[in-house]
DRENPA-3360 file (N, C-alpha, C; in nm, 2 decimals, always signed):
BEGIN
1 = XXXXXXXX = +0.36/-0.08/-0.52/+0.23/-0.06/-0.44/+0.16/-0.19/-0.42 ~ +0.11/-0.21/-0.30/+0.04/-0.33/-0.28/-0.09/-0.33/-0.36 ~ -0.13/-0.45/-0.40/-0.26/-0.46/-0.47/-0.37/-0.45/-0.38 ~ -0.49/-0.42/-0.43/-0.61/-0.41/-0.34/-0.62/-0.54/-0.26 ~ -0.64/-0.52/-0.13/-0.66/-0.63/-0.04/-0.53/-0.70/+0.01 ~ -0.41/-0.65/-0.05/-0.28/-0.71/-0.01/-0.22/-0.61/+0.08 ~ -0.19/-0.65/+0.21/-0.13/-0.55/+0.31/+0.02/-0.55/+0.30 ~ +0.07/-0.43/+0.31/+0.22/-0.42/+0.32/+0.26/-0.43/+0.46;
9 = XXXXXXXX = +0.27/-0.56/+0.51/+0.30/-0.59/+0.65/+0.44/-0.61/+0.67 ~ +0.53/-0.58/+0.57/+0.67/-0.58/+0.59/+0.73/-0.45/+0.55 ~ +0.85/-0.42/+0.60/+0.91/-0.29/+0.58/+0.94/-0.26/+0.43 ~ +0.98/-0.37/+0.36/+1.01/-0.35/+0.22/+0.89/-0.31/+0.14 ~ +0.78/-0.38/+0.16/+0.66/-0.35/+0.09/+0.60/-0.22/+0.13 ~ +0.61/-0.18/+0.25/+0.57/-0.05/+0.29/+0.65/+0.06/+0.23 ~ +0.78/+0.04/+0.22/+0.87/+0.14/+0.17/+0.84/+0.16/+0.02 ~ +0.81/+0.06/-0.06/+0.78/+0.07/-0.20/+0.64/+0.15/-0.21;
17 = XXXXXXXX = +0.55/+0.11/-0.12/+0.42/+0.18/-0.13/+0.43/+0.33/-0.09 ~ +0.52/+0.36/+0.01/+0.54/+0.50/+0.05/+0.60/+0.58/-0.06 ~ +0.70/+0.52/-0.13/+0.76/+0.59/-0.24/+0.67/+0.62/-0.35 ~ +0.58/+0.52/-0.38/+0.49/+0.55/-0.49/+0.38/+0.65/-0.45 ~ +0.34/+0.64/-0.32/+0.25/+0.74/-0.27/+0.31/+0.88/-0.27 ~ +0.43/+0.89/-0.24/+0.50/+1.02/-0.24/+0.51/+1.08/-0.39 ~ +0.52/+0.99/-0.48/+0.53/+1.03/-0.62/+0.39/+1.08/-0.67 ~ +0.29/+1.05/-0.59/+0.15/+1.10/-0.62/+0.13/+1.25/-0.59;
25 = XXXXXXXX = +0.23/+1.30/-0.52/+0.22/+1.45/-0.49/+0.23/+1.53/-0.62 ~ +0.17/+1.64/-0.62/+0.18/+1.72/-0.75/+0.32/+1.75/-0.79 ~ +0.35/+1.71/-0.91/+0.48/+1.73/-0.97/+0.58/+1.63/-0.90 ~ +0.54/+1.54/-0.82/+0.63/+1.45/-0.75/+0.71/+1.52/-0.64 ~ +0.66/+1.63/-0.60/+0.73/+1.71/-0.50/+0.64/+1.74/-0.38 ~ +0.69/+1.77/-0.27/+0.61/+1.81/-0.16/+0.55/+1.69/-0.09 ~ +0.44/+1.71/-0.01/+0.38/+1.60/+0.06/+0.27/+1.53/-0.02 ~ +0.25/+1.40/+0.00/+0.14/+1.33/-0.07/+0.01/+1.38/-0.02;
33 = XXXXXXXX = -0.09/+1.38/-0.10/-0.23/+1.43/-0.05/-0.30/+1.33/+0.03 ~ -0.24/+1.29/+0.14/-0.30/+1.19/+0.23/-0.44/+1.22/+0.27 ~ -0.47/+1.36/+0.29/-0.60/+1.40/+0.33/-0.71/+1.37/+0.23 ~ -0.67/+1.34/+0.11/-0.77/+1.30/+0.00/-0.79/+1.15/+0.00 ~ -0.71/+1.07/+0.07/-0.72/+0.93/+0.05/-0.80/+0.87/+0.17 ~ -0.88/+0.78/+0.14/-0.96/+0.71/+0.24/-0.97/+0.56/+0.20 ~ -0.85/+0.49/+0.20/-0.85/+0.35/+0.17/-0.90/+0.26/+0.28 ~ -0.92/+0.13/+0.25/-0.96/+0.04/+0.36/-0.85/+0.02/+0.46;
41 = XXXXXXXX = -0.90/+0.00/+0.59/-0.80/-0.03/+0.69/-0.75/-0.18/+0.68 ~ -0.62/-0.19/+0.68/-0.56/-0.33/+0.66/-0.50/-0.38/+0.79 ~ -0.53/-0.33/+0.90/-0.48/-0.38/+1.03/-0.36/-0.30/+1.08 ~ -0.31/-0.34/+1.19/-0.20/-0.26/+1.26/-0.07/-0.32/+1.22 ~ +0.03/-0.23/+1.21/+0.17/-0.27/+1.18/+0.25/-0.25/+1.30 ~ +0.35/-0.34/+1.32/+0.43/-0.34/+1.44/+0.53/-0.22/+1.42 ~ +0.48/-0.10/+1.42/+0.57/+0.02/+1.41/+0.53/+0.11/+1.52 ~ +0.63/+0.18/+1.58/+0.60/+0.27/+1.69/+0.70/+0.39/+1.68;
49 = XXXXXXXX = +0.64/+0.50/+1.72/+0.72/+0.62/+1.73/+0.73/+0.66/+1.88 ~ +0.85/+0.65/+1.93/+0.88/+0.67/+2.07/+0.87/+0.82/+2.10 ~ +0.86/+0.85/+2.23/+0.85/+0.99/+2.27/+0.96/+1.07/+2.24 ~ +1.08/+1.01/+2.21/+1.20/+1.09/+2.17/+1.21/+1.10/+2.02 ~ +1.10/+1.06/+1.95/+1.10/+1.07/+1.80/+1.16/+0.96/+1.72 ~ +1.21/+0.86/+1.79/+1.27/+0.74/+1.73/+1.16/+0.65/+1.67 ~ +1.17/+0.61/+1.55/+1.08/+0.51/+1.49/+1.13/+0.37/+1.50 ~ +1.04/+0.28/+1.54/+1.08/+0.14/+1.56/+0.99/+0.05/+1.47;
57 = XXXXXXXX = +1.06/-0.05/+1.41/+0.98/-0.15/+1.34/+1.01/-0.29/+1.40 ~ +0.91/-0.35/+1.45/+0.93/-0.48/+1.51/+1.03/-0.47/+1.63 ~ +1.02/-0.36/+1.70/+1.11/-0.35/+1.82/+1.25/-0.30/+1.79 ~ +1.28/-0.28/+1.66/+1.42/-0.24/+1.62/+1.41/-0.09/+1.57 ~ +1.50/+0.00/+1.61/+1.50/+0.13/+1.56/+1.53/+0.13/+1.41 ~ +1.45/+0.22/+1.34/+1.48/+0.24/+1.19/+1.59/+0.34/+1.18 ~ +1.71/+0.29/+1.15/+1.83/+0.38/+1.15/+1.85/+0.47/+1.03 ~ +1.77/+0.45/+0.92/+1.79/+0.53/+0.81/+1.70/+0.65/+0.81;
65 = XXXXXXXX = +1.76/+0.77/+0.82/+1.69/+0.89/+0.84/+1.60/+0.91/+0.71 ~ +1.65/+0.88/+0.60/+1.57/+0.90/+0.47/+1.44/+0.81/+0.47 ~ +1.45/+0.69/+0.54/+1.33/+0.61/+0.54/+1.23/+0.66/+0.64 ~ +1.28/+0.71/+0.75/+1.19/+0.77/+0.85/+1.12/+0.89/+0.79 ~ +1.20/+0.97/+0.72/+1.14/+1.09/+0.65/+1.03/+1.05/+0.55 ~ +1.06/+0.94/+0.47/+0.96/+0.89/+0.38/+0.83/+0.85/+0.44 ~ +0.84/+0.77/+0.55/+0.72/+0.73/+0.62/+0.65/+0.84/+0.68 ~ +0.72/+0.95/+0.73/+0.65/+1.06/+0.79/+0.56/+1.14/+0.69;
73 = XXXXXXXX = +0.59/+1.13/+0.56/+0.51/+1.20/+0.46/+0.38/+1.13/+0.44 ~ +0.36/+1.01/+0.48/+0.23/+0.94/+0.46/+0.16/+0.91/+0.59 ~ +0.20/+0.99/+0.69/+0.14/+0.98/+0.82/+0.01/+1.06/+0.83 ~ -0.09/+1.00/+0.89/-0.22/+1.06/+0.90/-0.28/+1.03/+1.04 ~ -0.34/+1.13/+1.10/-0.41/+1.11/+1.23/-0.56/+1.12/+1.21 ~ -0.63/+1.02/+1.27/-0.77/+1.02/+1.28/-0.82/+1.00/+1.42 ~ -0.87/+1.10/+1.48/-0.91/+1.09/+1.62/-0.78/+1.08/+1.70 ~ -0.77/+0.98/+1.79/-0.65/+0.96/+1.87/-0.55/+0.86/+1.81;
81 = XXXXXXXX = -0.58/+0.81/+1.69/-0.50/+0.71/+1.63/-0.42/+0.76/+1.51 ~ -0.30/+0.70/+1.49/-0.22/+0.74/+1.38/-0.21/+0.62/+1.28 ~ -0.20/+0.66/+1.15/-0.19/+0.56/+1.04/-0.09/+0.60/+0.94 ~ -0.04/+0.50/+0.87/+0.04/+0.53/+0.74/-0.06/+0.49/+0.63 ~ -0.07/+0.59/+0.54/-0.18/+0.58/+0.44/-0.12/+0.59/+0.30 ~ -0.17/+0.50/+0.21/-0.14/+0.51/+0.07/-0.28/+0.51/+0.00 ~ -0.28/+0.53/-0.13/-0.41/+0.54/-0.20/-0.49/+0.41/-0.18 ~ -0.43/+0.30/-0.16/-0.50/+0.17/-0.15/-0.51/+0.10/-0.02;
89 = XXXXXXXX = -0.44/+0.15/+0.08/-0.45/+0.09/+0.21/-0.41/+0.18/+0.33 ~ -0.45/+0.14/+0.45/-0.42/+0.22/+0.57/-0.38/+0.12/+0.68 ~ -0.27/+0.14/+0.74/-0.22/+0.06/+0.85/-0.20/+0.14/+0.97 ~ -0.24/+0.09/+1.09/-0.22/+0.16/+1.21/-0.08/+0.14/+1.27 ~ -0.03/+0.25/+1.33/+0.09/+0.24/+1.40/+0.07/+0.31/+1.54 ~ +0.17/+0.28/+1.63/+0.16/+0.34/+1.77/+0.25/+0.46/+1.78 ~ +0.19/+0.56/+1.85/+0.27/+0.69/+1.87/+0.26/+0.71/+2.02 ~ +0.38/+0.71/+2.09/+0.38/+0.72/+2.23/+0.34/+0.86/+2.28;
97 = XXXXXXXX = +0.38/+0.96/+2.21/+0.34/+1.10/+2.25/+0.30/+1.18/+2.12 ~ +0.40/+1.25/+2.07/+0.37/+1.32/+1.94/+0.46/+1.25/+1.83 ~ +0.41/+1.25/+1.71/+0.48/+1.18/+1.60/+0.61/+1.25/+1.56 ~ +0.62/+1.38/+1.59/+0.74/+1.46/+1.55/+0.81/+1.52/+1.67 ~ +0.93/+1.56/+1.66/+1.01/+1.63/+1.76/+1.06/+1.76/+1.70 ~ +1.03/+1.88/+1.76/+1.09/+2.00/+1.72/+1.23/+2.02/+1.78 ~ +1.33/+2.02/+1.70/+1.47/+2.01/+1.75/+1.55/+2.13/+1.73 ~ +1.50/+2.23/+1.65/+1.58/+2.35/+1.63/+1.48/+2.47/+1.61;
105 = XXXXXXXX = +1.52/+2.58/+1.66/+1.43/+2.70/+1.65/+1.52/+2.82/+1.60 ~ +1.46/+2.90/+1.51/+1.51/+3.02/+1.47/+1.42/+3.14/+1.50 ~ +1.47/+3.25/+1.53/+1.39/+3.37/+1.55/+1.42/+3.47/+1.44 ~ +1.32/+3.50/+1.36/+1.33/+3.59/+1.25/+1.23/+3.70/+1.26 ~ +1.23/+3.79/+1.16/+1.13/+3.90/+1.15/+1.08/+3.90/+1.01 ~ +0.95/+3.92/+1.00/+0.88/+3.94/+0.87/+0.78/+4.05/+0.89 ~ +0.69/+4.05/+0.79/+0.59/+4.16/+0.79/+0.49/+4.15/+0.91 ~ +0.49/+4.03/+0.98/+0.40/+4.01/+1.09/+0.48/+4.04/+1.22;
113 = XXXXXXXX = +0.61/+4.08/+1.21/+0.69/+4.10/+1.33/+0.78/+3.98/+1.36 ~ +0.79/+3.96/+1.49/+0.88/+3.84/+1.53/+0.82/+3.71/+1.49 ~ +0.90/+3.62/+1.43/+0.86/+3.49/+1.38/+0.95/+3.38/+1.43 ~ +0.89/+3.28/+1.49/+0.96/+3.16/+1.54/+0.94/+3.05/+1.43 ~ +1.06/+3.00/+1.39/+1.05/+2.89/+1.29/+1.12/+2.76/+1.36 ~ +1.05/+2.65/+1.34/+1.10/+2.53/+1.41/+1.13/+2.42/+1.30 ~ +1.24/+2.35/+1.32/+1.28/+2.24/+1.24/+1.25/+2.11/+1.31 ~ +1.18/+2.02/+1.25/+1.15/+1.89/+1.31/+1.26/+1.79/+1.29;
121 = XXXXXXXX = +1.24/+1.67/+1.35/+1.34/+1.57/+1.34/+1.34/+1.50/+1.20 ~ +1.24/+1.53/+1.12/+1.24/+1.48/+0.98/+1.26/+1.59/+0.88 ~ +1.32/+1.70/+0.93/+1.36/+1.81/+0.85/+1.25/+1.89/+0.78 ~ +1.14/+1.90/+0.85/+1.03/+1.99/+0.80/+1.06/+2.12/+0.88 ~ +1.05/+2.24/+0.81/+1.05/+2.37/+0.87/+0.91/+2.42/+0.89 ~ +0.87/+2.46/+1.01/+0.73/+2.51/+1.03/+0.74/+2.64/+1.10 ~ +0.67/+2.74/+1.04/+0.65/+2.87/+1.09/+0.54/+2.87/+1.20 ~ +0.57/+2.92/+1.32/+0.47/+2.92/+1.43/+0.38/+3.04/+1.40;
129 = XXXXXXXX = +0.26/+3.01/+1.37/+0.16/+3.12/+1.34/+0.02/+3.07/+1.38 ~ -0.08/+3.14/+1.33/-0.22/+3.11/+1.37/-0.26/+2.97/+1.32 ~ -0.20/+2.92/+1.21/-0.23/+2.79/+1.16/-0.14/+2.68/+1.22 ~ -0.03/+2.72/+1.28/+0.06/+2.63/+1.34/+0.10/+2.68/+1.48 ~ +0.01/+2.64/+1.57/+0.01/+2.70/+1.70/+0.10/+2.62/+1.80 ~ +0.14/+2.70/+1.90/+0.21/+2.63/+2.01/+0.11/+2.61/+2.12 ~ +0.11/+2.49/+2.18/+0.03/+2.47/+2.30/+0.12/+2.41/+2.41 ~ +0.08/+2.43/+2.53/+0.17/+2.39/+2.65/+0.09/+2.30/+2.74;
137 = XXXXXXXX = +0.14/+2.19/+2.77/+0.07/+2.09/+2.86/+0.16/+2.07/+2.98 ~ +0.09/+2.04/+3.09/+0.16/+2.01/+3.22/+0.24/+1.89/+3.21 ~ +0.37/+1.89/+3.25/+0.46/+1.78/+3.24/+0.46/+1.71/+3.38 ~ +0.51/+1.58/+3.38/+0.51/+1.50/+3.50/+0.60/+1.56/+3.61 ~ +0.70/+1.64/+3.56/+0.79/+1.70/+3.66/+0.74/+1.83/+3.72 ~ +0.62/+1.87/+3.68/+0.57/+1.99/+3.73/+0.59/+2.11/+3.63 ~ +0.67/+2.09/+3.53/+0.69/+2.20/+3.43/+0.59/+2.19/+3.32 ~ +0.63/+2.24/+3.21/+0.54/+2.24/+3.09/+0.61/+2.18/+2.97;
145 = XXXXXXXX = +0.53/+2.11/+2.89/+0.58/+2.06/+2.76/+0.51/+2.13/+2.65 ~ +0.59/+2.19/+2.56/+0.53/+2.26/+2.45/+0.51/+2.16/+2.33 ~ +0.41/+2.19/+2.25/+0.38/+2.11/+2.13/+0.35/+2.21/+2.02 ~ +0.40/+2.19/+1.90/+0.38/+2.27/+1.78/+0.30/+2.20/+1.68 ~ +0.19/+2.26/+1.63/+0.11/+2.20/+1.53/+0.18/+2.20/+1.39 ~ +0.21/+2.08/+1.34/+0.28/+2.07/+1.21/+0.19/+2.08/+1.09 ~ +0.09/+1.99/+1.09/-0.01/+1.98/+0.98/-0.11/+1.88/+1.02 ~ -0.24/+1.91/+0.98/-0.35/+1.81/+0.98/-0.35/+1.73/+1.11;
153 = XXXXXXXX = -0.35/+1.79/+1.22/-0.36/+1.73/+1.36/-0.24/+1.65/+1.39 ~ -0.13/+1.67/+1.32/+0.00/+1.61/+1.36/+0.08/+1.71/+1.43 ~ +0.14/+1.67/+1.55/+0.21/+1.77/+1.64/+0.35/+1.73/+1.66 ~ +0.43/+1.82/+1.69/+0.57/+1.80/+1.72/+0.59/+1.84/+1.87 ~ +0.65/+1.75/+1.95/+0.69/+1.79/+2.08/+0.82/+1.87/+2.08 ~ +0.82/+1.98/+2.15/+0.93/+2.07/+2.15/+1.03/+2.02/+2.25 ~ +1.16/+2.01/+2.21/+1.26/+1.96/+2.31/+1.27/+2.05/+2.43 ~ +1.33/+1.99/+2.53/+1.34/+2.06/+2.66/+1.43/+2.19/+2.65;
161 = XXXXXXXX = +1.54/+2.17/+2.57/+1.63/+2.28/+2.55/+1.56/+2.40/+2.48 ~ +1.48/+2.37/+2.38/+1.40/+2.48/+2.31/+1.29/+2.54/+2.41 ~ +1.24/+2.46/+2.49/+1.14/+2.51/+2.59/+1.20/+2.61/+2.68 ~ +1.33/+2.59/+2.72/+1.39/+2.69/+2.81/+1.42/+2.82/+2.73 ~ +1.45/+2.80/+2.60/+1.47/+2.92/+2.51/+1.34/+3.00/+2.50 ~ +1.22/+2.93/+2.49/+1.10/+2.99/+2.48/+1.07/+3.07/+2.61 ~ +1.10/+3.01/+2.73/+1.08/+3.07/+2.86/+1.16/+3.20/+2.86 ~ +1.28/+3.19/+2.82/+1.37/+3.31/+2.82/+1.32/+3.43/+2.74;
169 = XXXXXXXX = +1.25/+3.40/+2.63/+1.20/+3.51/+2.55/+1.05/+3.54/+2.58 ~ +1.00/+3.48/+2.68/+0.86/+3.50/+2.72/+0.83/+3.64/+2.77 ~ +0.70/+3.67/+2.77/+0.66/+3.80/+2.82/+0.52/+3.79/+2.88 ~ +0.48/+3.89/+2.96/+0.34/+3.89/+3.02/+0.25/+3.98/+2.94 ~ +0.13/+3.92/+2.92/+0.02/+4.00/+2.85/-0.11/+3.97/+2.91 ~ -0.21/+4.06/+2.89/-0.34/+4.04/+2.93/-0.42/+3.96/+2.82 ~ -0.47/+3.84/+2.86/-0.55/+3.76/+2.77/-0.68/+3.73/+2.83 ~ -0.79/+3.78/+2.77/-0.93/+3.77/+2.83/-0.94/+3.81/+2.97;
177 = XXXXXXXX = -0.87/+3.92/+3.00/-0.88/+3.97/+3.14/-0.79/+3.91/+3.24 ~ -0.70/+3.82/+3.20/-0.61/+3.75/+3.29/-0.47/+3.77/+3.24 ~ -0.38/+3.79/+3.34/-0.24/+3.81/+3.30/-0.17/+3.67/+3.27 ~ -0.12/+3.66/+3.15/-0.06/+3.53/+3.11/+0.09/+3.56/+3.07 ~ +0.16/+3.45/+3.08/+0.30/+3.45/+3.04/+0.31/+3.36/+2.92 ~ +0.37/+3.41/+2.81/+0.38/+3.34/+2.69/+0.48/+3.40/+2.59 ~ +0.47/+3.35/+2.46/+0.56/+3.40/+2.36/+0.47/+3.44/+2.24 ~ +0.53/+3.54/+2.16/+0.47/+3.59/+2.04/+0.54/+3.54/+1.92;
185 = XXXXXXXX = +0.46/+3.50/+1.82/+0.52/+3.47/+1.69/+0.41/+3.50/+1.58 ~ +0.46/+3.56/+1.47/+0.37/+3.60/+1.36/+0.25/+3.67/+1.40 ~ +0.26/+3.76/+1.50/+0.15/+3.84/+1.54/+0.05/+3.77/+1.64 ~ +0.08/+3.64/+1.67/-0.01/+3.57/+1.76/+0.07/+3.55/+1.90 ~ -0.01/+3.55/+2.00/+0.04/+3.53/+2.14/+0.00/+3.39/+2.19 ~ +0.10/+3.31/+2.23/+0.07/+3.18/+2.27/+0.10/+3.17/+2.42 ~ -0.01/+3.17/+2.51/+0.01/+3.16/+2.65/+0.07/+3.03/+2.70 ~ +0.16/+3.04/+2.80/+0.22/+2.92/+2.86/+0.15/+2.89/+2.99;
193 = XXXXXXXX = +0.13/+3.00/+3.07/+0.07/+2.98/+3.21/+0.03/+3.11/+3.26 ~ -0.04/+3.11/+3.38/-0.07/+3.23/+3.45/+0.06/+3.31/+3.48 ~ +0.06/+3.44/+3.46/+0.18/+3.51/+3.49/+0.22/+3.50/+3.64 ~ +0.12/+3.50/+3.73/+0.14/+3.49/+3.87/+0.22/+3.36/+3.91 ~ +0.18/+3.25/+3.85/+0.24/+3.12/+3.87/+0.39/+3.13/+3.83 ~ +0.41/+3.19/+3.71/+0.55/+3.20/+3.66/+0.63/+3.28/+3.76 ~ +0.58/+3.40/+3.81/+0.65/+3.48/+3.90/+0.69/+3.40/+4.03 ~ +0.59/+3.33/+4.07/+0.62/+3.25/+4.20/+0.72/+3.14/+4.18;
201 = XX = +0.74/+3.09/+4.06/+0.83/+2.99/+4.03/+0.98/+3.04/+4.01 ~ +0.99/+3.17/+3.99/+1.12/+3.23/+3.96/+1.19/+3.26/+4.09;
% end
């Protein structure tokens, strides 16, 4: 762990700090309690998460999946900015779109009915429900881009292939007096677009 006032401006130092921060999780398991940490800002790090979920350090992709996973556990969002946070420091990183990518989807059933589960590119499984909602934004090509709330204002962009799967299982419902097209999961309905617009596009 970097000492107070000493910034982990290199990958090795950040890796050590991230591992020690992860060990701060209860029982050394799960996610570190980054929401409880408010250390001083130590500047920006030359690290970027591209729109396809690839992590870069100083312009070079980080090829080790375990390292990316480790860094993802100390990721925090404040406003429109993203940071890697340890108990003693906070460094800013760039995120081109969303920090995670939803790459796999399963459809199951539980006490709430139909349930959609998503796996991210860092191997987190997220149940789509009231606390982990799907939202849909207009894409440059005229379509829609879905995003899944993972945790604490961190989102995963849903891959194009999974978006088409969502469209295939979509249905029309009345929402606040308007016909909407969307999908259901865990008893919640997540509207994609006006039903009339979807019909016109088919």
